[in-house]
C-alpha positions as CSV (number, residue, x, y, z in Angstrom):
1,M,124.2,188.6,-62.7
2,P,121.7,188.3,-59.7
3,A,121.9,185.2,-57.5
4,I,119.2,182.6,-58.0
5,N,117.4,181.6,-54.8
6,P,117.9,177.8,-54.3
7,V,114.5,177.5,-52.7
8,F,113.0,179.0,-55.9
9,L,114.9,176.5,-58.0
10,W,113.8,173.6,-55.8
11,L,110.2,174.6,-55.9
12,N,110.1,175.1,-59.7
13,W,112.0,171.8,-60.3
14,H,109.6,169.9,-58.1
15,M,106.4,171.5,-59.4
16,T,104.5,168.7,-61.1
17,A,101.1,167.7,-62.2
18,K,99.2,164.5,-61.6
19,I,97.6,162.2,-64.3
20,I,95.2,159.6,-63.1
21,L,94.1,156.6,-65.2
22,R,91.8,154.2,-63.3
23,K,93.7,153.5,-60.1
24,Q,97.1,154.5,-61.4
25,E,98.6,157.9,-60.6
26,F,101.5,159.4,-62.5
27,E,103.5,162.6,-61.7
28,V,104.6,164.6,-64.8
29,K,106.4,167.8,-65.2
30,H,104.3,170.8,-66.1
31,G,104.9,172.8,-69.3
32,M,104.4,170.0,-71.8
33,T,101.3,169.1,-73.7
34,V,98.9,166.4,-72.5
35,R,99.8,164.3,-75.6
36,K,103.5,164.5,-74.9
37,A,103.0,163.5,-71.3
38,L,100.8,160.5,-72.3
39,Q,103.4,159.4,-74.8
40,K,106.2,159.6,-72.2
41,L,104.0,157.5,-69.9
42,G,103.4,154.9,-72.7
43,I,99.7,155.7,-72.9
44,E,98.2,155.9,-76.4
45,P,96.7,159.4,-76.6
46,D,93.9,158.3,-78.8
47,S,92.8,155.6,-76.3
48,V,91.8,158.1,-73.6
49,L,89.9,161.4,-73.0
50,A,91.6,163.9,-70.7
51,T,89.6,165.9,-68.2
52,L,90.5,168.8,-65.9
53,N,88.1,169.8,-63.1
54,G,85.4,167.6,-64.8
55,E,85.7,169.3,-68.2
56,L,87.1,167.7,-71.3
57,I,90.4,169.1,-72.5
58,T,92.3,168.6,-75.7
59,D,95.6,166.8,-76.0
60,D,97.4,170.0,-77.1
61,E,96.6,171.6,-73.7
62,I,99.7,172.7,-71.9
63,I,99.9,171.0,-68.4
64,K,100.1,173.6,-65.6
65,E,101.7,173.0,-62.3
66,N,99.8,171.3,-59.5
67,V,96.8,170.2,-61.7
68,V,95.2,166.8,-61.6
69,I,94.2,165.5,-65.0
70,K,91.9,162.5,-65.0
71,L,91.9,160.1,-68.0
72,I,88.8,158.3,-69.2
73,P,89.4,155.2,-71.3
74,V,87.7,155.3,-74.7
75,I,85.6,152.2,-75.4
76,S,84.8,151.2,-78.9
77,G,83.2,148.2,-80.5
78,G,79.7,147.0,-81.4
79,H,78.1,145.8,-84.6
80,Q,79.9,145.8,-87.9
């Protein structure tokens, strides 16, 4: 079995993505869906819209390493 380079392991283990909601920044592991990451952070997925590079993405999008996902709070209300 070939030896695994410890630097490779460290880099892969530390590869994260960033999720930003208002002025809060969260680091999450890549490889999970946006929905799963939001749930782990205690953010209700239906209360925000996720964007990547200014484009809307769905909550089933797999988070890639080193990306920055910005969340936009959903506002509802009005006349009944």
